[in-house]
ROVEX-533313 format. One line per 2 residues: number of its first residue (from 1); their letters; for each residue x, z, y of N, C-alpha, C. Coordinates in pm, 1 decimal, always signed. Layout:
<sites>
NUM = a = X/Z/Y/X/Z/Y/X/Z/Y ~ ... .
</sites>
This chain:
<sites>
1 = rw = +84.6/+0.0/-117.2/+0.0/+0.0/+0.0/+89.1/+0.0/+123.4 ~ +68.1/-95.4/+209.8/+144.1/-108.3/+333.2/+62.5/-51.0/+447.8 .
3 = ic = +131.9/+17.3/+539.1/+66.4/+64.9/+660.7/+141.4/+7.9/+780.0 ~ +73.1/-4.5/+892.7/+134.8/-51.5/+1016.2/+151.6/+66.3/+1110.8 .
5 = iy = +267.3/+74.6/+1172.7/+296.7/+178.6/+1270.1/+326.1/+109.3/+1402.6 ~ +251.8/+144.5/+1505.7/+271.9/+90.2/+1639.4/+335.5/+197.1/+1727.8 .
7 = pa = +412.6/+158.3/+1829.4/+475.2/+256.9/+1917.8/+375.9/+353.1/+1981.9 ~ +254.6/+310.3/+2007.7/+154.7/+397.8/+2071.0/+121.0/+518.1/+1983.7 .
9 = yi = +142.1/+508.2/+1854.1/+107.9/+618.2/+1763.5/+188.7/+744.4/+1790.9 ~ +311.5/+728.2/+1843.2/+396.2/+845.2/+1868.1/+432.8/+858.9/+2015.5 .
11 = ns = +361.8/+790.2/+2104.0/+389.7/+793.4/+2247.5/+315.3/+909.3/+2312.8 ~ +389.0/+1002.8/+2371.8/+325.9/+1120.6/+2432.7/+248.6/+1086.7/+2559.4 .
13 = kk = +273.4/+969.5/+2617.9/+200.8/+929.9/+2739.0/+60.2/+879.2/+2707.1 ~ +32.9/+853.8/+2581.5/-97.9/+802.9/+2540.4/-191.6/+917.3/+2505.1 .
15 = tl = -320.1/+893.3/+2523.4/-420.3/+989.3/+2477.8/-459.0/+952.8/+2334.9 ~ -535.3/+1039.2/+2272.1/-583.7/+1006.3/+2137.6/-671.4/+882.1/+2140.9 .
17 = ae = -750.2/+867.5/+2248.3/-836.8/+750.0/+2260.8/-755.7/+621.9/+2279.4 ~ -636.0/+633.0/+2336.4/-551.3/+515.9/+2358.6/-463.4/+483.2/+2238.0 .
19 = gr = -469.1/+565.3/+2134.7/-399.1/+529.8/+2012.2/-297.2/+628.4/+1960.0 ~ -270.9/+738.0/+2032.2/-174.3/+835.3/+1980.6/-232.1/+899.9/+1856.0 .
21 = ri = -150.8/+917.2/+1752.0/-200.1/+968.0/+1624.2/-149.0/+1106.5/+1588.6 ~ -53.2/+1157.9/+1665.4/+1.1/+1290.4/+1635.5/-16.5/+1379.2/+1758.2 .
23 = pk = -7.1/+1511.8/+1743.0/-25.0/+1600.3/+1858.7/+74.9/+1569.0/+1970.6 ~ +31.0/+1589.5/+2094.5/+112.9/+1554.1/+2209.6/+247.5/+1626.2/+2209.4 .
25 = ek = +248.2/+1753.2/+2164.4/+375.4/+1825.3/+2164.5/+473.2/+1771.2/+2061.3 ~ +425.0/+1695.0/+1965.0/+512.1/+1635.1/+1863.7/+540.3/+1488.1/+1892.4 .
27 = ac = +487.7/+1436.3/+2002.1/+504.7/+1294.7/+2034.4/+628.6/+1274.2/+2121.5 ~ +673.5/+1150.3/+2130.9/+793.5/+1114.9/+2206.8/+754.2/+1048.8/+2338.0 .
29 = il = +843.4/+1058.5/+2435.3/+828.2/+979.3/+2557.1/+901.4/+849.2/+2529.7 ~ +827.7/+740.4/+2524.3/+887.7/+613.5/+2485.6/+934.5/+536.9/+2607.9 .
31 = nn = +1041.3/+462.7/+2589.8/+1094.3/+375.3/+2692.9/+1158.1/+256.1/+2623.2 ~ +1236.1/+177.6/+2697.6/+1298.2/+59.6/+2636.8/+1393.6/+96.0/+2524.3 .
33 = kf = +1454.5/+214.5/+2531.9/+1546.7/+255.7/+2426.3/+1474.3/+270.2/+2293.1 ~ +1345.6/+302.3/+2298.6/+1268.0/+316.2/+2175.0/+1267.8/+186.7/+2096.6 .
35 = tm = +1239.6/+75.1/+2164.5/+1231.8/-50.5/+2091.1/+1368.1/-92.2/+2039.0 ~ +1473.8/-66.1/+2115.6/+1607.1/-98.5/+2065.5/+1640.6/-11.9/+1944.3 .
37 = kl = +1607.7/+115.8/+1951.7/+1635.2/+206.3/+1840.4/+1550.0/+168.8/+1719.1 ~ +1425.7/+129.3/+1744.9/+1337.5/+86.3/+1637.4/+1394.8/-36.6/+1568.0 .
39 = nn = +1444.8/-132.3/+1645.8/+1504.2/-251.9/+1586.3/+1624.1/-216.6/+1499.6 ~ +1710.8/-128.6/+1548.5/+1827.4/-87.5/+1469.3/+1784.8/-14.6/+1343.2 .
41 = wy = +1682.8/+68.2/+1356.8/+1636.8/+149.2/+1244.6/+1577.6/+63.1/+1134.2 ~ +1491.4/-30.3/+1170.8/+1427.9/-109.4/+1064.9/+1528.7/-198.6/+995.0 .
43 = er = +1633.9/-241.1/+1065.5/+1736.3/-322.1/+999.8/+1813.2/-240.2/+896.3 ~ +1832.3/-111.3/+924.5/+1908.2/-27.6/+832.0/+1829.5/+5.4/+706.6 .
45 = iy = +1697.8/+24.8/+720.0/+1623.0/+64.8/+600.4/+1531.7/-46.7/+549.2 ~ +1553.1/-168.0/+597.8/+1486.1/-286.1/+545.1/+1333.9/-279.9/+556.0 .
47 = ll = +1286.5/-241.5/+672.0/+1143.1/-249.0/+697.4/+1114.0/-380.4/+768.0 ~ +988.6/-416.6/+771.7/+949.6/-539.8/+838.5/+901.1/-508.1/+979.0 .
49 = ly = +948.3/-582.0/+1077.8/+906.6/-562.7/+1215.6/+843.1/-691.6/+1264.7 ~ +725.0/-681.7/+1319.1/+654.5/-797.8/+1370.1/+618.5/-773.1/+1515.3 .
51 = sr = +632.6/-875.6/+1596.6/+589.3/-858.5/+1735.2/+439.3/-882.8/+1743.1 ~ +377.9/-816.0/+1838.4/+234.8/-836.1/+1861.5/+221.8/-940.6/+1970.5 .
53 = ek = +148.8/-1044.6/+1944.1/+142.9/-1154.4/+2038.8/+68.9/-1118.5/+2166.6 ~ -37.0/-1040.4/+2156.9/-118.4/-1011.6/+2274.2/-110.6/-864.1/+2310.9 .
55 = sk = +9.8/-811.0/+2317.5/+27.4/-670.9/+2351.6/+3.0/-650.3/+2500.3 ~ -70.0/-546.1/+2534.2/-93.7/-514.7/+2674.4/+29.7/-453.3/+2738.3 .
57 = el = +115.7/-395.0/+2656.8/+235.5/-329.5/+2707.4/+357.4/-406.2/+2658.1 ~ +415.7/-484.1/+2745.7/+527.4/-568.2/+2704.1/+650.5/-487.3/+2665.8 .
59 = ly = +665.9/-367.4/+2723.1/+783.0/-286.8/+2690.3/+776.6/-229.2/+2549.9 ~ +657.8/-213.3/+2495.9/+641.6/-147.5/+2366.1/+585.9/-242.5/+2261.8 .
61 = rg = +635.4/-363.9/+2262.5/+586.6/-460.2/+2165.2/+644.6/-430.4/+2028.6 ~ +573.2/-474.2/+1930.0/+623.9/-463.8/+1794.5/+550.3/-360.8/+1711.8 .
63 = ri = +571.2/-373.1/+1585.4/+515.2/-278.0/+1490.1/+607.3/-278.2/+1369.6 ~ +597.5/-173.0/+1292.7/+669.1/-174.3/+1166.3/+566.6/-161.5/+1055.2 .
65 = rv = +594.4/-227.9/+946.8/+510.5/-215.9/+827.8/+590.4/-138.1/+726.0 ~ +528.4/-35.3/+673.8/+595.1/+54.2/+579.9/+512.4/+60.3/+452.6 .
67 = ql = +578.7/+50.9/+339.6/+508.8/+62.7/+212.4/+523.8/+205.7/+163.1 ~ +413.4/+282.0/+166.1/+414.9/+420.3/+120.0/+384.1/+431.6/-28.5 .
69 = ks = +299.3/+342.3/-78.5/+258.6/+347.2/-219.4/+278.0/+210.5/-283.4 ~ +306.2/+212.6/-411.6/+318.3/+87.0/-485.1/+178.9/+33.5/-517.6 .
71 = dd = +174.3/-80.1/-581.0/+45.9/-142.5/-613.7/-39.1/-57.9/-707.5 ~ +25.5/+21.9/-791.6/-51.9/+105.4/-883.6/-89.8/+240.9/-823.3 .
73 = gt = -54.3/+265.3/-696.7/-95.7/+387.7/-628.1/+3.4/+501.6/-632.2 ~ +118.9/+481.7/-695.5/+219.2/+588.3/-699.3/+302.5/+585.7/-571.4 .
75 = ll = +346.7/+703.2/-528.6/+426.5/+713.7/-406.8/+564.4/+653.3/-428.2 ~ +610.2/+576.0/-331.1/+745.1/+521.6/-339.3/+848.5/+625.0/-297.9 .
77 = np = +811.9/+710.4/-202.5/+900.3/+818.2/-158.5/+817.5/+945.5/-151.5 ~ +844.6/+1043.2/-236.7/+762.4/+1164.7/-238.4/+771.3/+1247.0/-110.0 .
79 = df = +870.1/+1218.2/-24.1/+880.4/+1289.1/+103.7/+768.6/+1249.3/+199.8 ~ +708.4/+1133.4/+179.2/+604.5/+1082.6/+269.0/+476.5/+1052.0/+192.2 .
81 = ps = +399.7/+1154.0/+155.7/+276.2/+1128.8/+82.2/+163.1/+1077.0/+170.9 ~ +180.3/+1086.6/+303.2/+73.1/+1040.0/+391.7/+131.9/+973.0/+515.1 .
83 = rk = +47.1/+899.4/+583.1/+85.2/+831.7/+706.1/+126.1/+932.9/+813.5 ~ +51.8/+1043.6/+823.0/+79.7/+1143.4/+926.1/+218.4/+1204.9/+907.8 .
85 = lf = +256.9/+1234.8/+785.4/+390.9/+1288.8/+761.9/+499.0/+1187.3/+796.2 ~ +471.3/+1059.6/+773.2/+567.6/+957.1/+811.9/+580.1/+950.2/+963.7 .
87 = lf = +468.8/+965.5/+1036.1/+474.2/+966.0/+1182.3/+554.6/+1085.1/+1233.6 ~ +542.1/+1201.5/+1169.8/+623.1/+1316.7/+1208.8/+771.4/+1290.1/+1182.8 .
89 = fl = +801.6/+1219.6/+1073.7/+939.8/+1181.5/+1047.1/+992.2/+1092.0/+1158.9 ~ +912.3/+995.6/+1202.4/+954.0/+909.3/+1313.0/+980.6/+990.6/+1438.2 .
91 = yl = +892.9/+1085.6/+1467.2/+912.0/+1172.1/+1584.0/+1045.7/+1244.6/+1573.9 ~ +1074.6/+1303.8/+1459.7/+1200.1/+1377.5/+1443.4/+1320.9/+1285.7/+1452.9 .
93 = wf = +1306.5/+1164.4/+1407.0/+1417.9/+1071.6/+1410.7/+1445.1/+1022.3/+1552.1 ~ +1339.5/+1007.3/+1633.3/+1357.1/+951.9/+1767.1/+1392.4/+1055.0/+1872.6 .
95 = i = +1378.4/+1184.5/+1843.8/+1414.1/+1282.8/+1947.1/+1562.1/+1312.1/+1944.4 .
</sites>
């Protein structure tokens, strides 16, 4: 099972209605360095990064696709049993 992660999910400047998925105190302040760091990160761990063609925020374009579960439903990495825990990992990695 593949999930998509957008920069807005961990952006502390966003509200929950605007797309933030984790608590504000656990979110990051995103800037241009975020996208550069994201690009370096996905290259190291072989994730797929796709640009969003009609992004309203040109500075925060892109998404990563992460496979948390295999086709038969088993976890690929037991450290990340859910999307929310993976988002917390991203927060810890980017601070």
